[in-house]
Backbone as ProteinMPNN parsed JSONL, in Angstrom:
{"seq_chain_A": "XXXXXXXXXXXXXXXXXXXXXXXXXXXXXXXXXXXXXXXXXXXXXXXXXXXXXXXXXXXXXXXXXXXXXXXXXXXXXXXXXXXXXXXXXXXXXXXXXXXXXXXXXXXXXXXXXXXXXXXXXXXXXXXXXXXXXXXXXXXXX", "coords_chain_A": {"N_chain_A": [[0.85, -1.184, 0.0], [0.693, 2.121, -0.944], [1.846, 5.198, 0.402], [-0.073, 8.085, 0.847], [0.824, 11.285, 0.003], [0.701, 13.839, 2.42], [0.948, 16.531, 2.136], [0.289, 17.312, -0.447], [-1.337, 19.093, -1.718], [-2.235, 21.403, -4.284], [-2.068, 24.003, -3.44], [-0.138, 24.198, -1.535], [2.9, 24.988, -1.837], [6.268, 24.051, -2.183], [6.592, 22.58, 0.162], [7.67, 20.077, 0.364], [10.025, 19.389, 1.688], [9.285, 19.586, 4.362], [7.545, 17.445, 4.55], [9.341, 15.312, 4.242], [10.822, 15.63, 6.596], [8.827, 15.097, 8.51], [8.355, 12.391, 7.968], [10.855, 11.33, 8.73], [10.918, 11.933, 11.477], [8.746, 10.421, 12.398], [9.689, 7.818, 12.015], [11.749, 7.671, 13.875], [10.74, 7.567, 16.47], [10.749, 6.121, 19.531], [9.823, 6.139, 22.12], [11.347, 6.302, 24.477], [13.428, 8.44, 26.282], [10.486, 9.112, 28.317], [8.559, 12.125, 27.819], [7.434, 15.534, 28.338], [5.756, 18.31, 26.834], [5.284, 21.652, 27.284], [3.503, 24.765, 27.286], [4.656, 27.812, 28.381], [3.444, 30.665, 29.849], [3.842, 34.161, 29.078], [5.705, 36.013, 31.354], [6.698, 38.591, 33.676], [9.509, 38.725, 33.247], [10.25, 36.865, 31.292], [9.668, 35.826, 27.887], [6.786, 34.33, 26.191], [7.136, 30.849, 26.07], [8.276, 27.524, 25.158], [8.551, 24.475, 26.943], [10.389, 21.598, 27.117], [10.355, 18.646, 28.846], [12.204, 15.975, 29.943], [12.202, 12.698, 31.304], [14.863, 11.609, 32.888], [15.974, 9.925, 34.852], [18.658, 8.709, 36.773], [20.666, 9.476, 35.069], [23.551, 11.51, 34.906], [24.626, 14.957, 34.703], [26.923, 15.016, 33.126], [26.548, 12.818, 31.511], [24.666, 13.48, 29.708], [23.743, 15.146, 26.683], [22.916, 18.03, 24.98], [22.035, 19.485, 22.006], [21.823, 21.546, 19.017], [21.262, 20.554, 15.819], [21.249, 21.138, 12.511], [18.592, 22.421, 12.409], [17.315, 20.796, 14.248], [16.565, 19.79, 17.522], [18.574, 17.904, 19.483], [18.793, 15.439, 21.871], [20.879, 13.534, 23.799], [21.659, 10.653, 25.691], [24.05, 8.888, 27.553], [25.021, 6.057, 29.194], [27.302, 4.067, 31.014], [27.89, 0.622, 31.646], [28.537, -0.464, 34.919], [31.071, -2.363, 35.552], [32.211, -3.301, 37.858], [30.307, -3.958, 39.698], [28.245, -6.48, 41.162], [25.295, -7.86, 40.401], [22.378, -9.145, 41.953], [19.794, -8.975, 41.18], [18.724, -7.319, 38.333], [17.032, -4.673, 37.439], [17.142, -2.119, 36.598], [18.421, -0.894, 33.885], [21.507, 0.128, 32.359], [21.293, 2.53, 29.982], [21.209, 3.841, 26.676], [20.171, 6.711, 24.826], [18.608, 8.617, 22.22], [16.884, 11.448, 21.505], [14.952, 13.32, 19.323], [13.833, 16.493, 18.256], [12.172, 18.357, 15.876], [12.799, 21.641, 14.938], [11.03, 24.629, 14.294], [11.626, 27.245, 11.89], [13.473, 29.898, 13.226], [13.119, 29.209, 15.903], [14.599, 29.189, 19.104], [16.911, 27.861, 21.457], [16.78, 28.421, 24.82], [17.957, 27.461, 27.158], [19.034, 24.745, 29.349], [18.136, 22.649, 32.079], [18.88, 20.42, 34.748], [17.227, 18.651, 37.144], [16.316, 16.756, 39.903], [16.156, 14.362, 38.402], [14.856, 15.157, 36.105], [15.137, 16.575, 32.971], [14.969, 19.723, 31.747], [14.254, 21.753, 29.006], [14.206, 24.885, 27.652], [12.565, 26.707, 25.122], [12.211, 29.333, 22.737], [10.206, 31.231, 20.533], [10.913, 33.801, 18.552], [8.954, 36.75, 18.072], [7.575, 37.198, 14.973], [7.519, 39.773, 12.588], [4.798, 41.004, 10.723], [4.808, 40.746, 7.267], [4.091, 42.432, 4.364], [4.102, 42.372, 0.988], [4.025, 44.009, -2.034], [3.6, 42.98, -5.316], [4.822, 43.972, -8.377], [3.117, 44.199, -11.446], [4.023, 43.36, -14.575], [3.568, 44.654, -17.86], [3.134, 43.076, -20.824], [3.43, 42.807, -24.371]], "CA_chain_A": [[0.0, 0.0, 0.0], [1.52, 3.314, -1.018], [1.47, 6.27, 1.304], [-0.552, 9.275, 0.151], [1.467, 12.47, 0.573], [-0.252, 14.676, 3.133], [1.129, 17.926, 1.757], [0.304, 17.313, -1.9], [-2.296, 20.055, -2.241], [-1.607, 22.357, -5.199], [-1.94, 25.294, -2.771], [1.006, 24.117, -0.637], [4.059, 24.931, -2.713], [7.572, 24.049, -1.538], [6.526, 21.938, 1.47], [8.144, 18.702, 0.274], [11.04, 19.181, 2.732], [8.566, 19.362, 5.62], [7.036, 16.08, 4.505], [10.483, 14.418, 4.509], [11.132, 15.752, 8.028], [7.783, 14.376, 9.238], [8.633, 10.959, 7.807], [12.034, 10.992, 9.525], [10.541, 11.989, 12.889], [7.86, 9.291, 12.686], [10.482, 6.594, 12.06], [12.685, 7.675, 14.993], [10.067, 7.689, 17.77], [10.705, 4.833, 20.238], [9.144, 6.284, 23.393], [12.227, 6.459, 25.638], [12.74, 8.596, 27.557], [9.216, 9.826, 28.231], [8.743, 13.575, 27.879], [6.299, 16.455, 28.287], [5.973, 19.607, 26.201], [4.288, 22.572, 27.826], [3.619, 26.177, 26.924], [4.766, 28.674, 29.549], [2.942, 31.993, 29.499], [4.708, 35.325, 29.268], [5.669, 36.643, 32.678], [7.391, 39.879, 33.659], [10.897, 38.649, 32.813], [10.461, 35.931, 30.182], [8.62, 35.766, 26.858], [6.11, 33.037, 26.086], [8.129, 29.87, 25.622], [7.953, 26.112, 25.275], [9.473, 23.714, 27.789], [10.409, 20.153, 26.937], [10.883, 18.01, 30.05], [12.443, 14.551, 29.744], [12.479, 11.922, 32.512], [16.187, 11.013, 32.676], [16.444, 9.445, 36.149], [19.853, 7.871, 36.702], [21.678, 10.127, 34.247], [24.182, 12.712, 35.443], [24.783, 16.04, 33.726], [28.004, 14.652, 32.215], [26.096, 11.741, 30.626], [23.646, 14.038, 28.826], [24.211, 16.112, 25.696], [21.824, 18.74, 24.319], [22.594, 20.329, 20.951], [20.985, 21.824, 17.857], [21.907, 20.103, 14.596], [20.432, 21.321, 11.306], [17.204, 22.724, 12.769], [16.751, 19.77, 15.116], [17.065, 19.706, 18.887], [18.961, 16.513, 19.697], [19.166, 15.145, 23.257], [21.479, 12.199, 23.88], [22.074, 10.184, 27.006], [24.946, 7.727, 27.453], [25.442, 5.474, 30.465], [28.188, 2.909, 30.894], [27.701, -0.419, 32.656], [29.562, -0.519, 35.963], [31.521, -3.769, 35.554], [32.68, -3.697, 39.184], [29.168, -4.351, 40.531], [27.658, -7.792, 40.923], [23.871, -7.717, 40.667], [21.541, -10.313, 42.187], [18.659, -8.689, 40.314], [18.99, -6.086, 37.592], [15.817, -4.14, 36.835], [17.461, -0.79, 36.077], [19.5, -1.111, 32.918], [22.228, 1.268, 31.809], [20.644, 2.66, 28.687], [21.524, 5.008, 25.872], [19.022, 7.175, 24.057], [18.672, 9.845, 21.442], [15.539, 11.979, 21.263], [15.089, 14.427, 18.385], [12.679, 17.351, 18.028], [12.389, 19.255, 14.746], [12.511, 23.015, 15.322], [10.582, 25.536, 13.243], [12.553, 28.344, 11.637], [13.437, 30.965, 14.216], [13.081, 28.708, 17.281], [15.88, 29.275, 19.785], [17.01, 27.18, 22.744], [17.203, 29.367, 25.855], [18.82, 26.801, 28.132], [18.627, 23.426, 29.838], [18.348, 22.433, 33.513], [18.675, 19.056, 35.24], [16.865, 18.697, 38.563], [15.512, 15.628, 40.376], [15.961, 13.374, 37.342], [14.108, 15.74, 34.993], [15.889, 17.506, 32.135], [14.057, 20.707, 31.167], [14.862, 22.573, 27.963], [13.303, 25.972, 27.294], [12.699, 27.225, 23.757], [11.409, 30.524, 22.471], [10.036, 31.607, 19.127], [10.815, 35.259, 18.48], [7.779, 37.231, 17.366], [7.864, 37.637, 13.617], [6.682, 40.88, 12.17], [3.995, 40.7, 9.545], [5.382, 41.352, 6.074], [3.216, 42.5, 3.2], [4.918, 42.801, -0.149], [3.239, 44.181, -3.254], [4.342, 42.523, -6.486], [4.498, 44.751, -9.562], [2.666, 43.411, -12.588], [4.579, 43.88, -15.821], [2.686, 44.571, -19.015], [3.836, 42.618, -22.026], [2.575, 42.851, -25.569]], "C_chain_A": [[0.888, 1.235, 0.0], [0.951, 4.39, -0.112], [1.047, 7.484, 0.494], [0.117, 10.486, 0.785], [0.441, 13.397, 1.202], [-0.155, 16.136, 2.724], [1.137, 18.078, 0.239], [-0.71, 18.278, -2.517], [-1.594, 21.022, -3.192], [-1.447, 23.751, -4.587], [-0.774, 25.334, -1.798], [2.258, 23.91, -1.476], [5.347, 24.973, -1.907], [7.597, 23.386, -0.177], [7.031, 20.505, 1.447], [9.216, 18.396, 1.314], [10.377, 18.907, 4.08], [8.041, 17.931, 5.664], [8.156, 15.065, 4.782], [10.861, 14.452, 5.985], [10.103, 14.987, 8.851], [7.977, 12.869, 9.136], [9.794, 10.527, 8.691], [11.709, 10.972, 11.017], [9.676, 10.787, 13.261], [8.636, 7.99, 12.798], [11.347, 6.518, 13.306], [12.047, 7.726, 16.37], [9.97, 6.329, 18.446], [10.096, 4.937, 21.627], [10.031, 6.441, 24.617], [13.213, 7.57, 25.37], [11.412, 9.323, 27.378], [9.439, 11.326, 28.408], [7.397, 14.289, 27.903], [6.723, 17.67, 27.484], [4.878, 20.513, 26.725], [4.565, 23.992, 27.339], [3.639, 26.986, 28.219], [4.393, 30.088, 29.137], [4.002, 33.061, 29.758], [4.572, 35.81, 30.706], [6.504, 37.92, 32.592], [8.792, 39.839, 33.065], [11.098, 37.846, 31.536], [9.335, 36.007, 29.162], [7.883, 34.44, 26.925], [7.108, 32.048, 25.502], [7.556, 28.463, 25.745], [8.98, 25.461, 26.178], [9.281, 22.234, 27.493], [11.041, 19.575, 28.188], [10.989, 16.516, 29.795], [12.75, 13.899, 31.083], [13.775, 11.146, 32.282], [16.794, 10.553, 34.003], [17.639, 8.519, 35.956], [20.954, 8.451, 35.846], [22.245, 11.339, 34.98], [24.296, 13.751, 34.333], [25.842, 15.688, 32.691], [27.599, 13.556, 31.222], [25.038, 12.205, 29.634], [24.262, 15.075, 27.891], [22.992, 16.706, 25.009], [22.449, 19.643, 23.267], [21.564, 20.549, 19.855], [21.802, 21.468, 16.63], [20.928, 20.265, 13.439], [18.947, 21.453, 11.62], [16.527, 21.614, 13.565], [17.389, 19.884, 16.497], [17.324, 18.233, 19.157], [19.42, 16.36, 21.142], [19.666, 13.713, 23.288], [21.841, 11.906, 25.329], [22.911, 8.929, 26.842], [25.341, 7.297, 28.867], [26.319, 4.274, 30.171], [27.831, 1.907, 31.985], [28.856, -0.379, 33.64], [29.951, -1.986, 36.139], [31.959, -4.241, 36.948], [31.551, -4.176, 40.094], [28.673, -5.735, 40.139], [26.193, -7.727, 41.349], [23.236, -9.078, 40.933], [20.253, -10.204, 41.367], [18.952, -7.364, 39.617], [17.728, -5.648, 36.875], [16.02, -2.759, 36.241], [18.663, -0.942, 35.158], [20.206, 0.202, 32.6], [21.779, 1.374, 30.359], [21.118, 3.92, 27.979], [20.261, 5.431, 25.139], [19.418, 8.378, 23.218], [17.249, 10.248, 21.129], [15.719, 13.234, 20.409], [13.762, 15.166, 18.245], [13.021, 18.282, 16.873], [11.936, 20.654, 15.162], [12.051, 23.822, 14.109], [11.634, 26.631, 13.061], [12.373, 29.418, 12.699], [13.393, 30.494, 15.66], [14.489, 28.749, 17.867], [15.822, 28.53, 21.11], [17.546, 28.185, 23.753], [18.173, 28.734, 26.841], [18.243, 25.471, 28.561], [18.992, 23.315, 31.317], [18.07, 20.974, 33.839], [18.416, 19.141, 36.733], [15.957, 17.519, 38.876], [15.195, 14.62, 39.272], [15.151, 13.86, 36.159], [14.987, 16.757, 34.27], [14.887, 18.422, 31.458], [14.815, 21.587, 30.189], [13.841, 23.61, 27.541], [13.624, 26.485, 25.898], [11.795, 28.439, 23.596], [11.345, 30.735, 20.96], [9.909, 33.12, 19.101], [9.593, 35.674, 17.662], [8.185, 37.755, 15.995], [6.954, 38.802, 13.272], [5.983, 40.515, 10.873], [4.56, 41.467, 8.355], [4.365, 41.286, 4.944], [4.047, 43.093, 2.076], [4.029, 42.863, -1.379], [4.128, 43.798, -4.438], [3.87, 43.342, -7.693], [4.104, 43.808, -10.697], [3.197, 44.068, -13.846], [3.577, 43.703, -16.953], [3.504, 44.177, -20.222], [2.877, 42.602, -23.205], [2.813, 41.666, -26.429]], "O_chain_A": [[1.75, 1.374, 0.867], [-0.257, 4.476, 0.107], [1.739, 7.871, -0.448], [-0.011, 10.693, 1.992], [-0.578, 13.708, 0.585], [-1.093, 16.901, 2.948], [1.9, 18.878, -0.303], [-0.908, 18.266, -3.732], [-0.461, 21.421, -2.926], [-0.757, 24.595, -5.159], [-0.447, 26.402, -1.281], [2.626, 22.776, -1.784], [5.509, 25.834, -1.042], [8.54, 23.603, 0.584], [6.84, 19.777, 2.422], [9.312, 17.26, 1.778], [10.863, 18.081, 4.853], [8.09, 17.283, 6.709], [7.937, 14.073, 5.478], [11.185, 13.416, 6.565], [10.471, 14.294, 9.8], [7.784, 12.151, 10.116], [9.731, 9.477, 9.331], [12.173, 10.09, 11.741], [9.858, 10.201, 14.328], [8.275, 7.134, 13.605], [11.66, 5.419, 13.764], [12.756, 7.912, 17.359], [9.205, 5.471, 18.004], [9.87, 3.908, 22.264], [9.517, 6.694, 25.707], [13.788, 7.616, 24.283], [11.228, 10.06, 26.41], [10.391, 11.746, 29.067], [6.366, 13.724, 27.539], [7.902, 18.023, 27.451], [3.693, 20.195, 26.628], [5.697, 24.359, 27.027], [2.742, 26.858, 29.052], [4.957, 30.64, 28.192], [4.925, 32.873, 30.551], [3.464, 35.994, 31.21], [6.967, 38.275, 31.509], [9.226, 40.809, 32.443], [12.026, 38.121, 30.776], [8.179, 36.228, 29.525], [8.304, 33.527, 27.635], [7.834, 32.364, 24.559], [6.505, 28.246, 26.347], [10.148, 25.85, 26.179], [8.181, 21.691, 27.6], [12.147, 19.968, 28.559], [9.998, 15.861, 29.473], [13.469, 14.466, 31.906], [13.786, 10.145, 31.565], [17.981, 10.763, 34.254], [17.63, 7.652, 35.082], [22.083, 7.961, 35.891], [21.502, 12.102, 35.599], [24.083, 13.444, 33.16], [25.693, 16.016, 31.514], [28.254, 13.391, 30.193], [24.565, 11.419, 28.813], [25.19, 15.791, 28.268], [22.135, 15.975, 24.513], [23.298, 20.474, 23.588], [20.564, 19.836, 19.77], [22.891, 22.0, 16.417], [19.894, 19.598, 13.398], [18.138, 20.662, 11.134], [15.301, 21.503, 13.557], [18.602, 20.053, 16.621], [16.413, 17.41, 19.075], [20.326, 17.063, 21.588], [18.971, 12.791, 22.861], [22.266, 12.784, 26.08], [22.547, 8.019, 26.097], [25.919, 8.072, 29.629], [26.103, 3.555, 29.196], [27.51, 2.29, 33.11], [30.016, -0.273, 33.244], [29.244, -2.751, 36.795], [32.065, -5.443, 37.189], [31.815, -4.742, 41.155], [28.678, -6.115, 38.968], [25.894, -7.558, 42.531], [23.517, -10.048, 40.23], [19.699, -11.208, 40.921], [19.382, -6.403, 40.255], [17.389, -6.188, 35.822], [15.186, -2.275, 35.476], [19.793, -1.102, 35.621], [19.579, 1.261, 32.575], [21.877, 0.409, 29.6], [21.392, 4.938, 28.614], [19.387, 4.609, 24.864], [20.415, 9.052, 23.475], [16.491, 9.47, 20.55], [16.533, 14.102, 20.727], [12.704, 14.547, 18.13], [14.066, 18.933, 16.897], [10.83, 20.832, 15.673], [12.624, 23.705, 13.025], [12.427, 26.905, 13.963], [11.249, 29.798, 13.027], [13.608, 31.297, 16.568], [15.456, 28.384, 17.198], [14.806, 28.562, 21.804], [18.631, 28.737, 23.571], [19.105, 29.389, 27.309], [17.124, 25.11, 28.196], [20.026, 23.822, 31.751], [17.152, 20.364, 33.289], [19.249, 19.628, 37.497], [14.95, 17.305, 38.2], [14.087, 14.087, 39.216], [14.789, 13.065, 35.292], [15.513, 17.685, 34.884], [14.048, 17.964, 30.683], [15.887, 22.103, 30.505], [12.736, 23.266, 27.119], [14.785, 26.674, 25.536], [10.752, 28.549, 24.241], [12.294, 30.457, 20.226], [8.913, 33.669, 19.573], [9.244, 35.021, 16.678], [9.031, 38.642, 15.878], [5.773, 38.814, 13.62], [6.531, 39.798, 10.035], [4.766, 42.679, 8.423], [3.849, 40.218, 4.614], [4.617, 44.177, 2.205], [3.362, 41.888, -1.725], [5.27, 44.246, -4.538], [2.677, 43.397, -7.991], [4.701, 42.745, -10.872], [2.852, 45.211, -14.147], [2.833, 42.724, -16.995], [4.455, 44.865, -20.595], [1.672, 42.407, -23.047], [2.185, 41.53, -27.48]]}, "name": "protein", "num_of_chains": 1, "seq": "XXXXXXXXXXXXXXXXXXXXXXXXXXXXXXXXXXXXXXXXXXXXXXXXXXXXXXXXXXXXXXXXXXXXXXXXXXXXXXXXXXXXXXXXXXXXXXXXXXXXXXXXXXXXXXXXXXXXXXXXXXXXXXXXXXXXXXXXXXXXX"}
């Protein structure tokens, strides 16, 4: 069964790259670590922003990496097995992960905080000014 392109309307011109990004994101979603995305309202000091919070219990700050690569927010976690320990029962595995979020043009990462096993990353979208451009119509004979 072939997939019907969702952005194939003749009124949506130049959106083929967005469709490729959506396909890539859908393939890379495995569910770990769990996360929340919330909208934080404008307060006296901060603009309206988004906060992504990931549950990364067991990871230290040095085992986590947050970066922006080609318009994507990439969060990686790397834990090493402690070979010196002998477990009678092992229910908490040392685990690696990579979680990717595609960022819209203009989105900026304000910062990241790790507290009580939760990694919070704040993002802001600067307010774009409305642009109206009149296109001259040439007369040809």
